[in-house]
LUMLO-597546 format. One record per atom (N, C-alpha, C): residue in three letters; chain; x, y, z. Coordinates in nm, 4 decimals. Each point is the difference from the previous one (the first is absolute). Layout:
BEGIN
+---------+--------+----------+----------+----------+
| residuo | cadena |     east |    north |       up |
+---------+--------+----------+----------+----------+
|     ALA |      A |        X |        Y |        Z |
...
+---------+--------+----------+----------+----------+
***
This chain:
BEGIN
+---------+--------+----------+----------+----------+
| residuo | cadena |     east |    north |       up |
+---------+--------+----------+----------+----------+
|     MET |      A |  -0.6324 |   0.3939 |  -1.1089 |
|     MET |      A |  -0.1255 |  -0.0453 |   0.0729 |
|     MET |      A |  -0.0676 |   0.0770 |   0.0883 |
|     LEU |      A |   0.0650 |   0.0501 |   0.1040 |
|     LEU |      A |   0.0086 |   0.1100 |   0.0333 |
|     LEU |      A |  -0.0877 |   0.1662 |  -0.0321 |
|     ALA |      A |   0.0706 |   0.0410 |  -0.1080 |
|     ALA |      A |  -0.0005 |   0.0879 |  -0.1393 |
|     ALA |      A |  -0.1955 |  -0.0340 |  -0.0507 |
|     ASP |      A |   0.0137 |  -0.0822 |  -0.0503 |
|     ASP |      A |  -0.1349 |  -0.0120 |  -0.0094 |
|     ASP |      A |  -0.0876 |  -0.0080 |   0.0418 |
|     LEU |      A |   0.0109 |  -0.1097 |   0.1594 |
|     LEU |      A |  -0.1234 |   0.0562 |   0.1388 |
|     LEU |      A |  -0.0253 |   0.1572 |  -0.0247 |
|     GLU |      A |   0.1114 |   0.0384 |   0.0326 |
|     GLU |      A |  -0.0021 |   0.1721 |   0.0223 |
|     GLU |      A |  -0.1129 |   0.0331 |  -0.0387 |
|     ALA |      A |   0.0188 |  -0.0209 |  -0.1873 |
|     ALA |      A |  -0.0381 |   0.0346 |  -0.0518 |
|     ALA |      A |  -0.1065 |   0.0276 |  -0.0149 |
|     ARG |      A |  -0.1112 |  -0.1836 |   0.0140 |
|     ARG |      A |  -0.0940 |  -0.0013 |   0.0263 |
|     ARG |      A |  -0.0457 |   0.0438 |   0.1879 |
|     PHE |      A |   0.0627 |   0.0014 |   0.0285 |
|     PHE |      A |  -0.0964 |   0.0764 |   0.1919 |
|     PHE |      A |   0.0071 |   0.1465 |  -0.0685 |
|     ALA |      A |   0.0892 |   0.0503 |  -0.0938 |
|     ALA |      A |  -0.0536 |   0.1529 |   0.0391 |
|     ALA |      A |  -0.1410 |  -0.0040 |  -0.1006 |
|     ARG |      A |   0.0135 |  -0.0334 |  -0.1361 |
|     ARG |      A |  -0.1054 |   0.0316 |  -0.0788 |
|     ARG |      A |  -0.1374 |  -0.0921 |   0.1052 |
|     PHE |      A |  -0.0189 |  -0.0403 |   0.0613 |
|     PHE |      A |  -0.0620 |  -0.0436 |   0.1371 |
|     PHE |      A |  -0.0623 |   0.0701 |   0.0303 |
|     ARG |      A |   0.1477 |   0.0748 |   0.0691 |
|     ARG |      A |  -0.0339 |   0.1052 |   0.0571 |
|     ARG |      A |  -0.0654 |   0.1190 |   0.0183 |
|     ALA |      A |   0.0118 |   0.0098 |  -0.1472 |
|     ALA |      A |  -0.0354 |   0.1578 |  -0.1028 |
|     ALA |      A |  -0.1368 |  -0.0379 |   0.0028 |
|     GLU |      A |  -0.0448 |  -0.0921 |  -0.0686 |
|     GLU |      A |  -0.1339 |   0.0177 |  -0.0287 |
|     GLU |      A |  -0.1122 |  -0.0666 |   0.1284 |
|     HIS |      A |   0.0321 |  -0.0612 |   0.0967 |
|     HIS |      A |  -0.0307 |  -0.0175 |   0.1250 |
|     HIS |      A |   0.0324 |   0.0893 |   0.0966 |
|     ALA |      A |  -0.1397 |   0.0070 |   0.0850 |
|     ALA |      A |   0.0058 |   0.0927 |   0.1118 |
|     ALA |      A |   0.0939 |  -0.0192 |   0.1495 |
|     ARG |      A |   0.0179 |   0.0244 |   0.0689 |
|     ARG |      A |   0.1358 |  -0.0021 |   0.1246 |
|     ARG |      A |  -0.0903 |  -0.0964 |   0.0570 |
|     GLY |      A |   0.0319 |  -0.1087 |   0.0776 |
|     GLY |      A |  -0.0812 |  -0.0770 |   0.0783 |
|     GLY |      A |  -0.0698 |  -0.1376 |  -0.0556 |
|     THR |      A |   0.0439 |   0.0527 |  -0.1909 |
|     THR |      A |  -0.1120 |  -0.1824 |  -0.0348 |
|     THR |      A |   0.0766 |  -0.0779 |   0.0055 |
|     THR |      A |  -0.0468 |  -0.1725 |   0.0048 |
|     THR |      A |   0.0728 |  -0.0779 |   0.0078 |
|     THR |      A |   0.1004 |  -0.0032 |  -0.1443 |
|     VAL |      A |   0.0531 |  -0.0839 |   0.0741 |
|     VAL |      A |   0.1082 |   0.0162 |  -0.1206 |
|     VAL |      A |  -0.0847 |  -0.2423 |  -0.0867 |
|     PRO |      A |  -0.0070 |   0.0415 |  -0.1133 |
|     PRO |      A |  -0.0265 |  -0.0628 |  -0.0619 |
|     PRO |      A |   0.1383 |  -0.1674 |   0.0291 |
|     PRO |      A |  -0.1059 |  -0.1439 |  -0.0242 |
|     PRO |      A |   0.0748 |  -0.0782 |   0.0026 |
|     PRO |      A |   0.1290 |  -0.0516 |  -0.0736 |
|     GLU |      A |  -0.0425 |   0.0979 |  -0.1003 |
|     GLU |      A |   0.1119 |  -0.1273 |  -0.1226 |
|     GLU |      A |   0.0970 |   0.0794 |   0.0653 |
|     LEU |      A |  -0.0045 |   0.1498 |   0.0497 |
|     LEU |      A |   0.1040 |   0.1118 |   0.0318 |
|     LEU |      A |   0.0748 |  -0.0799 |   0.1343 |
|     ARG |      A |  -0.0250 |   0.0282 |   0.0534 |
|     ARG |      A |  -0.0025 |  -0.0901 |   0.1624 |
|     ARG |      A |   0.1010 |  -0.1174 |  -0.0019 |
|     GLU |      A |  -0.0499 |  -0.1442 |  -0.0921 |
|     GLU |      A |   0.0488 |  -0.1014 |  -0.0857 |
|     GLU |      A |   0.1415 |   0.0729 |  -0.0173 |
|     ALA |      A |  -0.0241 |   0.0402 |  -0.0597 |
|     ALA |      A |   0.1052 |   0.0817 |  -0.0815 |
|     ALA |      A |   0.1685 |   0.0076 |   0.0780 |
|     ALA |      A |  -0.0801 |   0.0966 |   0.1162 |
|     ALA |      A |   0.0705 |   0.0795 |   0.1010 |
|     ALA |      A |   0.1110 |  -0.1532 |   0.0787 |
|     VAL |      A |  -0.1120 |  -0.0604 |   0.0274 |
|     VAL |      A |   0.0299 |  -0.1328 |   0.0949 |
|     VAL |      A |   0.1471 |  -0.0702 |  -0.0906 |
|     VAL |      A |  -0.0321 |  -0.0693 |  -0.1697 |
|     VAL |      A |   0.0280 |   0.0046 |  -0.0770 |
|     VAL |      A |   0.1378 |  -0.0113 |   0.0364 |
|     ALA |      A |   0.0710 |   0.1752 |  -0.0685 |
|     ALA |      A |   0.0746 |   0.0901 |   0.0444 |
|     ALA |      A |   0.1029 |  -0.0001 |   0.1378 |
|     ALA |      A |  -0.0953 |  -0.0210 |   0.1125 |
|     ALA |      A |   0.0493 |  -0.0521 |   0.1177 |
|     ALA |      A |   0.1259 |  -0.1338 |   0.0203 |
|     ARG |      A |  -0.1152 |  -0.0856 |  -0.0884 |
|     ARG |      A |   0.0187 |  -0.1173 |   0.0391 |
|     ARG |      A |   0.1503 |  -0.0077 |  -0.1102 |
|     ALA |      A |   0.0063 |   0.0214 |  -0.1446 |
|     ALA |      A |   0.1352 |   0.0014 |  -0.0492 |
|     ALA |      A |   0.0747 |   0.1221 |   0.0550 |
|     GLY |      A |   0.0382 |   0.0431 |   0.1265 |
|     GLY |      A |   0.1173 |   0.0344 |   0.0130 |
|     GLY |      A |   0.0254 |   0.1555 |   0.0473 |
|     VAL |      A |  -0.1359 |   0.0430 |  -0.0726 |
|     VAL |      A |  -0.0417 |   0.2224 |   0.0128 |
|     VAL |      A |  -0.0212 |   0.0193 |   0.1309 |
|     ALA |      A |   0.1028 |   0.0857 |   0.1172 |
|     ALA |      A |  -0.0204 |   0.0486 |   0.0646 |
|     ALA |      A |  -0.1717 |   0.0486 |   0.0528 |
|     ALA |      A |   0.0009 |   0.0585 |   0.1267 |
|     ALA |      A |  -0.1378 |   0.0212 |   0.1109 |
|     ALA |      A |   0.0392 |   0.0937 |  -0.0282 |
|     GLY |      A |   0.0977 |   0.0873 |   0.0292 |
|     GLY |      A |   0.0524 |   0.0825 |  -0.0165 |
|     GLY |      A |  -0.0062 |   0.0938 |  -0.1887 |
|     ALA |      A |   0.0105 |  -0.0627 |  -0.0472 |
|     ALA |      A |   0.0046 |   0.0051 |  -0.1263 |
|     ALA |      A |  -0.1226 |   0.0533 |  -0.0677 |
|     LEU |      A |  -0.1185 |  -0.0230 |   0.0216 |
|     LEU |      A |  -0.1250 |  -0.1243 |   0.0083 |
|     LEU |      A |   0.0020 |   0.1660 |   0.0494 |
|     TYR |      A |  -0.0234 |   0.0176 |   0.0875 |
|     TYR |      A |  -0.0477 |   0.1455 |   0.0658 |
|     TYR |      A |  -0.0134 |   0.1196 |  -0.0908 |
|     ARG |      A |   0.1783 |  -0.0074 |   0.0028 |
|     ARG |      A |   0.0257 |   0.1836 |  -0.0877 |
|     ARG |      A |  -0.0396 |  -0.0407 |  -0.1669 |
|     ALA |      A |  -0.0053 |  -0.1369 |  -0.0165 |
|     ALA |      A |  -0.0930 |   0.0445 |  -0.2068 |
|     ALA |      A |  -0.1205 |  -0.0690 |   0.0517 |
|     CYS |      A |  -0.0346 |  -0.0217 |   0.0789 |
|     CYS |      A |  -0.1819 |  -0.0336 |  -0.0402 |
|     CYS |      A |  -0.0367 |   0.0953 |   0.1617 |
|     GLY |      A |   0.0624 |   0.0247 |   0.0380 |
|     GLY |      A |  -0.1268 |   0.0261 |   0.1178 |
|     GLY |      A |  -0.0511 |  -0.0946 |   0.0563 |
|     ILE |      A |   0.0809 |  -0.1589 |   0.0205 |
|     ILE |      A |  -0.0439 |  -0.0869 |   0.0963 |
|     ILE |      A |   0.0806 |  -0.0193 |   0.1064 |
|     SER |      A |  -0.1212 |   0.0081 |   0.1671 |
|     SER |      A |   0.0263 |   0.0090 |   0.1179 |
|     SER |      A |   0.1229 |  -0.1729 |   0.0038 |
|     TRP |      A |   0.0360 |  -0.0315 |   0.0704 |
|     TRP |      A |   0.0128 |  -0.1555 |   0.0327 |
|     TRP |      A |  -0.0575 |  -0.0421 |   0.1100 |
|     LYS |      A |  -0.1629 |   0.0647 |   0.0546 |
|     LYS |      A |  -0.0670 |  -0.1020 |   0.0219 |
|     LYS |      A |  -0.0679 |  -0.0144 |  -0.0587 |
|     GLN |      A |  -0.0161 |   0.1262 |  -0.1101 |
|     GLN |      A |  -0.0752 |  -0.0435 |  -0.1358 |
|     GLN |      A |   0.0083 |  -0.1059 |  -0.0833 |
|     LEU |      A |   0.1277 |  -0.0009 |  -0.0103 |
|     LEU |      A |   0.0586 |  -0.1410 |  -0.0110 |
|     LEU |      A |  -0.0047 |  -0.1091 |   0.0461 |
|     GLU |      A |   0.0379 |  -0.0458 |   0.1797 |
|     GLU |      A |  -0.0441 |  -0.1365 |  -0.0015 |
|     GLU |      A |  -0.1975 |  -0.0102 |   0.0577 |
|     THR |      A |  -0.0654 |   0.1119 |  -0.0651 |
|     THR |      A |  -0.1346 |  -0.0191 |   0.0670 |
|     THR |      A |  -0.0268 |  -0.0750 |  -0.1970 |
|     TRP |      A |   0.0558 |   0.0540 |  -0.1079 |
|     TRP |      A |  -0.0391 |  -0.0824 |  -0.0866 |
|     TRP |      A |   0.0312 |  -0.1102 |  -0.0211 |
|     LYS |      A |   0.2042 |  -0.0371 |  -0.0317 |
|     LYS |      A |   0.0236 |  -0.1433 |   0.1101 |
|     LYS |      A |  -0.0764 |  -0.0656 |   0.0179 |
|     ALA |      A |  -0.0757 |   0.0302 |   0.1556 |
|     ALA |      A |  -0.0229 |  -0.0995 |   0.0734 |
|     ALA |      A |  -0.1429 |   0.0190 |  -0.0726 |
|     GLY |      A |  -0.1144 |   0.0401 |  -0.0829 |
|     GLY |      A |  -0.1194 |  -0.0213 |  -0.0564 |
|     GLY |      A |   0.0027 |  -0.0649 |  -0.1210 |
|     GLN |      A |   0.1287 |   0.0062 |  -0.0275 |
|     GLN |      A |   0.0671 |  -0.1095 |  -0.1975 |
|     GLN |      A |  -0.0210 |  -0.1455 |   0.0744 |
|     GLN |      A |   0.0606 |  -0.0016 |   0.0668 |
|     GLN |      A |   0.0196 |  -0.1278 |   0.1123 |
|     GLN |      A |  -0.0752 |  -0.0844 |   0.0213 |
|     SER |      A |  -0.1856 |   0.1469 |   0.0697 |
|     SER |      A |  -0.0386 |  -0.1263 |   0.0284 |
|     SER |      A |  -0.1897 |   0.0082 |  -0.0602 |
|     SER |      A |   0.0655 |   0.1101 |  -0.1445 |
|     SER |      A |  -0.1262 |  -0.0274 |  -0.0925 |
|     SER |      A |   0.0844 |  -0.1466 |  -0.1169 |
|     THR |      A |   0.0874 |  -0.0319 |  -0.0102 |
|     THR |      A |   0.0231 |  -0.1650 |  -0.0320 |
|     THR |      A |   0.0143 |  -0.1209 |   0.0612 |
|     ARG |      A |  -0.0605 |   0.0365 |   0.1555 |
|     ARG |      A |  -0.0638 |  -0.0953 |   0.0607 |
|     ARG |      A |  -0.1560 |  -0.0188 |  -0.0318 |
|     ALA |      A |  -0.0764 |  -0.1406 |   0.0230 |
|     ALA |      A |  -0.0783 |  -0.0139 |  -0.0248 |
|     ALA |      A |  -0.1300 |   0.1172 |   0.0586 |
|     ARG |      A |  -0.0510 |   0.0769 |  -0.1163 |
|     ARG |      A |  -0.1168 |   0.0802 |   0.0491 |
|     ARG |      A |  -0.1124 |  -0.0995 |   0.1288 |
|     SER |      A |   0.0233 |  -0.1133 |  -0.0259 |
|     SER |      A |  -0.1318 |  -0.0730 |   0.0172 |
|     SER |      A |   0.0160 |   0.0184 |   0.1873 |
|     ARG |      A |   0.1115 |   0.0131 |  -0.0038 |
|     ARG |      A |  -0.0144 |  -0.0461 |   0.1831 |
|     ARG |      A |   0.0325 |   0.1397 |   0.0764 |
|     ARG |      A |  -0.0865 |  -0.0283 |   0.0279 |
|     ARG |      A |  -0.0535 |   0.1311 |   0.1721 |
|     ARG |      A |   0.1092 |  -0.0706 |   0.0878 |
|     ARG |      A |  -0.0324 |   0.1372 |   0.0893 |
|     ARG |      A |   0.0489 |  -0.0270 |   0.1253 |
|     ARG |      A |  -0.0594 |  -0.0112 |   0.1216 |
|     ARG |      A |  -0.0317 |  -0.1452 |   0.0445 |
|     ARG |      A |  -0.0567 |  -0.1500 |   0.1200 |
|     ARG |      A |  -0.0088 |   0.1346 |   0.1444 |
|     ALA |      A |  -0.1034 |   0.0566 |   0.0676 |
|     ALA |      A |  -0.0028 |  -0.0272 |   0.1609 |
|     ALA |      A |   0.0349 |  -0.0770 |   0.0105 |
|     LYS |      A |   0.0822 |  -0.0021 |   0.1218 |
|     LYS |      A |   0.0934 |  -0.0499 |   0.0457 |
|     LYS |      A |  -0.1171 |  -0.0411 |   0.1945 |
|     ARG |      A |  -0.0100 |  -0.0841 |   0.0434 |
|     ARG |      A |  -0.0903 |  -0.0203 |   0.1456 |
|     ARG |      A |   0.0737 |   0.1523 |   0.0466 |
|     ALA |      A |   0.1294 |   0.0453 |   0.0228 |
|     ALA |      A |  -0.0013 |   0.0541 |   0.0770 |
|     ALA |      A |  -0.0684 |   0.1260 |  -0.0017 |
|     ASP |      A |   0.0372 |   0.0212 |  -0.1579 |
|     ASP |      A |  -0.1060 |   0.1764 |  -0.0457 |
|     ASP |      A |  -0.1265 |  -0.0688 |   0.0121 |
|     MET |      A |  -0.0568 |  -0.0790 |   0.0788 |
|     MET |      A |  -0.1477 |  -0.0032 |  -0.0002 |
|     MET |      A |   0.0045 |   0.0237 |   0.1784 |
|     ARG |      A |  -0.1166 |   0.0761 |   0.0336 |
|     ARG |      A |  -0.0261 |  -0.0019 |   0.1565 |
|     ARG |      A |  -0.1020 |   0.0367 |  -0.0115 |
|     VAL |      A |  -0.1531 |  -0.1769 |   0.0837 |
|     VAL |      A |  -0.1396 |   0.0917 |   0.0318 |
|     VAL |      A |  -0.0159 |   0.0287 |   0.1307 |
|     PHE |      A |  -0.0876 |   0.1047 |  -0.0286 |
|     PHE |      A |  -0.0543 |   0.1219 |   0.1396 |
|     PHE |      A |  -0.1326 |  -0.0598 |   0.0425 |
|     SER |      A |  -0.0176 |  -0.0188 |   0.1473 |
|     SER |      A |  -0.0813 |  -0.0383 |   0.0482 |
|     SER |      A |  -0.1298 |   0.1074 |  -0.0892 |
|     VAL |      A |  -0.1535 |  -0.0936 |   0.0412 |
|     VAL |      A |  -0.0844 |   0.1128 |  -0.0477 |
|     VAL |      A |  -0.1157 |  -0.0090 |   0.1171 |
|     VAL |      A |  -0.0351 |   0.1112 |   0.0221 |
|     VAL |      A |  -0.0854 |   0.0021 |   0.1053 |
|     VAL |      A |  -0.1384 |   0.0998 |  -0.0486 |
|     ASP |      A |  -0.0966 |  -0.0930 |   0.0450 |
|     ASP |      A |  -0.1426 |  -0.0220 |  -0.1089 |
|     ASP |      A |  -0.0608 |   0.1015 |   0.1372 |
|     GLU |      A |   0.0259 |  -0.0257 |   0.1522 |
|     GLU |      A |  -0.0977 |   0.0713 |   0.0874 |
|     GLU |      A |   0.0842 |   0.1493 |  -0.0480 |
|     GLU |      A |  -0.1386 |   0.0539 |  -0.0058 |
|     GLU |      A |  -0.0488 |   0.2161 |  -0.0114 |
|     GLU |      A |   0.0840 |   0.0442 |   0.1004 |
|     PRO |      A |   0.1306 |   0.0853 |   0.0801 |
|     PRO |      A |   0.0471 |   0.0505 |   0.1087 |
|     PRO |      A |  -0.0378 |   0.1207 |   0.0419 |
|     ALA |      A |  -0.0079 |   0.0638 |   0.1166 |
|     ALA |      A |  -0.1262 |  -0.0312 |   0.0777 |
|     ALA |      A |  -0.0024 |   0.1721 |  -0.0259 |
|     ASP |      A |   0.1211 |  -0.0027 |  -0.0063 |
|     ASP |      A |   0.0462 |   0.2180 |  -0.0767 |
|     ASP |      A |   0.0643 |   0.0204 |  -0.1091 |
|     ARG |      A |  -0.0975 |   0.0455 |  -0.0649 |
|     ARG |      A |   0.0749 |   0.0240 |  -0.1043 |
|     ARG |      A |   0.0862 |   0.1007 |  -0.0487 |
|     ALA |      A |  -0.0145 |   0.0835 |   0.0890 |
|     ALA |      A |   0.1259 |   0.0396 |  -0.0150 |
|     ALA |      A |   0.1670 |  -0.0237 |   0.0241 |
|     LYS |      A |  -0.0253 |  -0.1464 |   0.0449 |
|     LYS |      A |   0.1364 |  -0.0379 |  -0.0239 |
|     LYS |      A |   0.0116 |  -0.0769 |  -0.1732 |
|     SER |      A |   0.0902 |   0.1375 |  -0.0658 |
|     SER |      A |  -0.0169 |  -0.0291 |  -0.1605 |
|     SER |      A |   0.1020 |  -0.1864 |  -0.0129 |
|     ALA |      A |   0.0484 |   0.0421 |   0.1150 |
|     ALA |      A |   0.1568 |  -0.0481 |  -0.0779 |
|     ALA |      A |  -0.0938 |  -0.2183 |   0.0300 |
|     GLU |      A |  -0.0551 |   0.0205 |   0.0644 |
|     GLU |      A |  -0.0760 |  -0.1278 |   0.0276 |
|     GLU |      A |  -0.0714 |  -0.0857 |  -0.1194 |
|     GLN |      A |  -0.0383 |   0.1065 |  -0.0692 |
|     GLN |      A |  -0.0803 |  -0.0185 |  -0.1429 |
|     GLN |      A |   0.1220 |  -0.0087 |  -0.0683 |
|     ASP |      A |   0.0888 |   0.0163 |  -0.0738 |
|     ASP |      A |   0.1240 |   0.0442 |  -0.1108 |
|     ASP |      A |   0.0111 |  -0.1198 |  -0.0684 |
|     LEU |      A |  -0.0513 |  -0.0147 |  -0.1063 |
|     LEU |      A |   0.0505 |  -0.1047 |  -0.0968 |
|     LEU |      A |   0.1159 |   0.0614 |  -0.0455 |
|     GLU |      A |   0.0995 |  -0.1383 |   0.0433 |
|     GLU |      A |   0.1606 |   0.0834 |  -0.0960 |
|     GLU |      A |   0.0338 |  -0.1562 |  -0.0972 |
|     LEU |      A |   0.0429 |   0.0433 |  -0.0745 |
|     LEU |      A |   0.0095 |  -0.1370 |  -0.1690 |
|     LEU |      A |   0.1226 |   0.0516 |   0.0239 |
|     ARG |      A |   0.1490 |  -0.1115 |  -0.0130 |
|     ARG |      A |   0.0839 |   0.0278 |  -0.0735 |
|     ARG |      A |   0.0687 |  -0.1273 |  -0.0802 |
|     PHE |      A |   0.0314 |   0.1697 |  -0.1543 |
|     PHE |      A |   0.0541 |  -0.1402 |  -0.0971 |
|     PHE |      A |   0.1719 |   0.0591 |  -0.0047 |
|     GLY |      A |   0.0782 |  -0.0767 |   0.1218 |
|     GLY |      A |   0.1587 |  -0.0051 |  -0.0170 |
|     GLY |      A |   0.0270 |   0.0984 |   0.0337 |
|     ARG |      A |   0.0580 |   0.1823 |  -0.0573 |
|     ARG |      A |   0.0096 |   0.1224 |   0.0607 |
|     ARG |      A |  -0.1514 |   0.1138 |   0.0310 |
|     TRP |      A |  -0.0544 |  -0.0995 |  -0.0926 |
|     TRP |      A |  -0.1018 |   0.1191 |  -0.0264 |
|     TRP |      A |  -0.1272 |  -0.0835 |   0.1129 |
|     SER |      A |  -0.0668 |   0.1323 |   0.0987 |
|     SER |      A |  -0.1021 |  -0.0246 |   0.0221 |
|     SER |      A |  -0.1766 |   0.1085 |  -0.0062 |
|     LEU |      A |  -0.0874 |  -0.0493 |   0.0283 |
|     LEU |      A |  -0.1159 |   0.0329 |  -0.0044 |
|     LEU |      A |  -0.0682 |   0.0012 |   0.0852 |
|     ARG |      A |  -0.0474 |   0.1563 |   0.0740 |
|     ARG |      A |  -0.0760 |  -0.0428 |   0.1166 |
|     ARG |      A |  -0.1297 |   0.0493 |  -0.0304 |
|     VAL |      A |  -0.1194 |  -0.0702 |   0.0773 |
|     VAL |      A |  -0.1535 |  -0.0136 |  -0.0300 |
|     VAL |      A |  -0.0590 |   0.0303 |   0.1440 |
|     ARG |      A |  -0.0302 |   0.1548 |  -0.0005 |
|     ARG |      A |  -0.1017 |   0.0082 |   0.0996 |
|     ARG |      A |  -0.1411 |   0.0676 |   0.0528 |
|     PHE |      A |  -0.1220 |  -0.0352 |   0.0491 |
|     PHE |      A |  -0.0646 |   0.0548 |   0.0434 |
|     PHE |      A |  -0.0123 |   0.1624 |   0.0211 |
|     LEU |      A |  -0.0581 |   0.0628 |  -0.0715 |
|     LEU |      A |  -0.0505 |   0.1725 |   0.0283 |
|     LEU |      A |  -0.0980 |   0.0120 |  -0.0251 |
|     GLU |      A |  -0.0350 |   0.0914 |   0.1427 |
|     GLU |      A |  -0.1919 |   0.0132 |  -0.0072 |
|     GLU |      A |   0.0460 |   0.1416 |  -0.0513 |
|     LEU |      A |  -0.1734 |  -0.0033 |  -0.0912 |
|     LEU |      A |   0.0442 |   0.1262 |  -0.0916 |
|     LEU |      A |  -0.0517 |   0.1140 |   0.0892 |
|     GLY |      A |  -0.0324 |   0.0808 |  -0.0082 |
|     GLY |      A |  -0.0680 |   0.1653 |   0.0639 |
|     GLY |      A |  -0.1075 |   0.0081 |  -0.1088 |
|     ARG |      A |  -0.0910 |   0.1150 |   0.0481 |
|     ARG |      A |  -0.1435 |   0.0190 |  -0.0975 |
|     ARG |      A |   0.0706 |   0.0506 |  -0.1049 |
|     GLY |      A |  -0.1351 |  -0.0431 |  -0.1038 |
|     GLY |      A |   0.0967 |   0.0459 |  -0.1660 |
|     GLY |      A |   0.1429 |  -0.0011 |  -0.0202 |
|     GLU |      A |   0.0489 |  -0.0965 |   0.0377 |
|     GLU |      A |   0.1362 |  -0.0507 |  -0.0681 |
|     GLU |      A |  -0.0447 |  -0.1461 |  -0.0465 |
+---------+--------+----------+----------+----------+
***
């Protein structure tokens, strides 16, 4: 099993540039080999598959077998409502008061008023 997998990975790496995504059939074959008892170290030495890669592929295989229609739903704790002020601030120099910040999980998007000079 390991020799066949090694030959398949060698062929793939010879035909593709470094950093190319490993195709799903090769990933699946590596996960099957690992589940059949091939040590992660042996997969690394023979195929160049790191332990982290193998764990990621295992996790991806598990999640792909679940129904794809399921989506992570935002929990109440994930959502926050910020107050909106309709009044114009007296001093436009206080741009922090004019910032609009939207948060999506770990992501944050900030929009702020920008006064352009002449010709901009």
